[in-house]
N, C-alpha and C positions, 0 to 999 in steps of 0.2 A: 560459246559452247555449241557443239553440233547437236541438232535435233534429230530425232528418229521419227520418220514418217512412214506409215503404211498406206499403200495405194492399191485398192482392189481394181482389177482390170487395168493394170498399169503398163501393159506391154505395147499398146498401140494408141493412136489418136490422142485425145485430150489427156488420158491417163499417162501416156508416155511423156507428153509435153510437161505435165506437172512434175513427173519424176526427174526429168533432165533439169528443169529450172530449180527444183529443190536441191539437186546435186550441185548446181552452180553456187548455191549458198554454203556449200560445204556440209550439207546435211546427209544423214544416212537414210537410205530408202529401201524398203522392202516392197516389192511389187508382186502382185499375183496375176496369174494367167490361167486359162483353161485349155486352150487347144493349139497354141502356136508357140512352142518352146524357142524356135529360132528368133521370132520377134521379141520374145522376152529377153533372150540373151543379148540381142542387139540393143535393147533398151538399157540393160545393165551396163554394157560397154559405154553407151552414151552418157549415163550418169557418172560413171567413173572418170570418163574423159573430161566431164564438166567440172570435176573437183570434189565430187561426193564419193560415197561408198554405197554399193547396191547389191541386192540379192533378189533373185526371182524364185518363186515357188509356185507349183501348180496347186490351185485351190478353187473350188467351186463356191461362189458367194452364197448360194442357197443351201449349203450343207454345213450344219453347225460344227461338226468335227473339223472340217477344212478351215472354217473361219477361226476357230480357237487355235488350230495348228499354225495358221499364218501369224497370229499375234505372238504365239510362243516362239516361233522362228525369229521374228523380229527382235524380241527381247533377248534371246540367246545370242544373236549375232551382234546386236548394237546397244542393248539396254532398253529401259522402259520407253514405250511409244509415247511421243509427245503430240503427234497429229495423225489423224486418219482421214483419208480422202475416200469417201463412199461412192465409188465411181463405176463399178461393174454394172453393165446394163445390156439388155437384149431388145432388138426391135423386130417385130413381125414384118413379113413382106408388105410393102405399101399397097393400100387399098381400103375399101369401105369395110366397116366393122361387120356388116351383114355377110361378107364373103370370107371372113377370116376363119382359119381352122382352130377348133377348140384346143388342140394340143399345142399350137403355137401360142395362143393366148395364155395357156397354163404355164408354159415356159417363161413367157414374159413376166407374169405375175410372180413366179418363183424367183426369178433373177432380180427384177427391178424393185419389187416390194418386200418379199420375204428376205431376200439377200440383203437389202438395205437395212431392214430391221435387225437382222442378226449381226451385221457388221457394226451398227450403231450400238447395239446392246453390249457387244464384246468390248468395244472401245470405251464405253461408259464404265464397265466393270474394271478395266485396267487403269483408267484415268481418274475416276472420282475420288476425291480426297476422303470421303466417308468410307471408302473401301481400301484405303491405304495408298491410293495413287497420289500423283503430284499435280493433277490438273492437266489440261491440254485443250486441243481444238479439233472439232469434227467439222469437216466440210462435206456436205451432201451434194451430189451432182444431180441437179434437177434439169429443167429445160423450159424455154419459153413456151413450149407446147402445153405446159400446165395451165397457162392462161389463154392460149390461142386455140387449143382443142384439136388441131390437125384434122379437120373434117376431110373425108375422102382419102386420107393418107394413113393416119395412125391414131385414131381416137383411143385405142387401147393403150398405146404408148403414152399419150398425153395424160390419160387417167392415172397411169402408174407414176408419172412425175408429179401429178397433183398430190398423190400420197406422200411423196418426198417433201413437198412444201409443208404439209401438215405435220409430218414427222419433225421437221426442222423447228417449226414454231413451238410445238409442245415440248420437245426435248431440250430446247434452249432454256425454257423456264424451269424444267425439271432438274437440269444439271448445273444451272447457274450457281447455286449455293455450294456445289462441289468443285468449283474451279474449272469447269469445262465449258468452253464456248461452242455453240453449235450454229452453223450458218449454211446457207444454200446458195450455190451458183447456178444461174439459169442461162445456159448458152442459147443463142439463137441459131441462125444459119451458119454453121461452121463447116469449112471445107475439110472433111475427113472421110475415110473409107466407110464410115458408118452408114452413109446414105446408100452406097453401092450394096452393102450387106442387106439392106432393106429392099433392094431391087430398084433403086432410083439413083443410078450414077449420074453425077452432074447436077443433082437437084440444088445443092447449096449455091453453086456458081450461077445456075439459071435464075433462081429466085432471089439471089443476092442483089440483082439489079434493082429490085423494088425496095430494098432496105434504104432508110433515110441516108445513111452514109455512102450508099451506092455500091456495096460489094458484100460478099460473104466474109465472115471472120475466119481467123486461124486458131488452131489448137494452142499455139503459143500465147495468143491474146487471152484466151480463157485461163491458161495456166497462171498468168500474172495475177489474176483476181484470186485464184485458189491459194497460191503461195502467200499472197498478202494476208489472206484470212488466217492462214496457219501461223503467221509471224506475230511478234509482239507489237508491230505497227498497228494491228487491228485489235489491240487489247480491250477496247471498250465496245467491240462489235459482236453482238450475239443476237440470234433470232432474225438475222437479215436474210432477205431473198434478193440476191444481187444479180440483176440482169446484165448479161454481156451480149448485147443483141444489135449493136449499131443503131439503136433508136427504134427498132421494130416493135 
């Protein structure tokens, strides 16, 4: 039976890779985007080509009405949501915390922390058996930065991902009796455009040489971990913080 998966920030990078891999399983995918409808439509086409069905809608992860609307749209198009990938994130320009702009930090916290909390809350409301749901799986997108700190580059980003790990650990215990598994994937140096958006193009490739496996990772490699956690193959996995870091 096809699952229905909602992926926040699913138009590019790791989110897109998760959407396409889910599509290859024959699953239904609703992905959200904020500013690039062309990228979102390209992702939808890729999911459909892989064998799934997809829909993209514009939704800001930090706005409650948008989050609720995304889940409503998924249910209307495909039926109850079985899995939620809590992926939408923002990174401030690379640099020391002392030099960061407060408005950038505020946007980071709104997107990465408030947005993650709102998304997880709505997923819980839809999936929890005590609320009439049928259970499901939440995969929060954290980062190895949560344990490495990103000094001189993104301490604020690392702190926001530390919040994701704490959310995962607590919510897994809270929702376990309701048939909902909650896990976190912590990517390491992954070669996506996210680094360039933070003002550090080529960062993953440059630093990847110092990773024990000798290279940066790919969005597809992270997606494999995410889709596994969404699947029945991970039916006894909850409260896990899964590193996809090449040993870093």
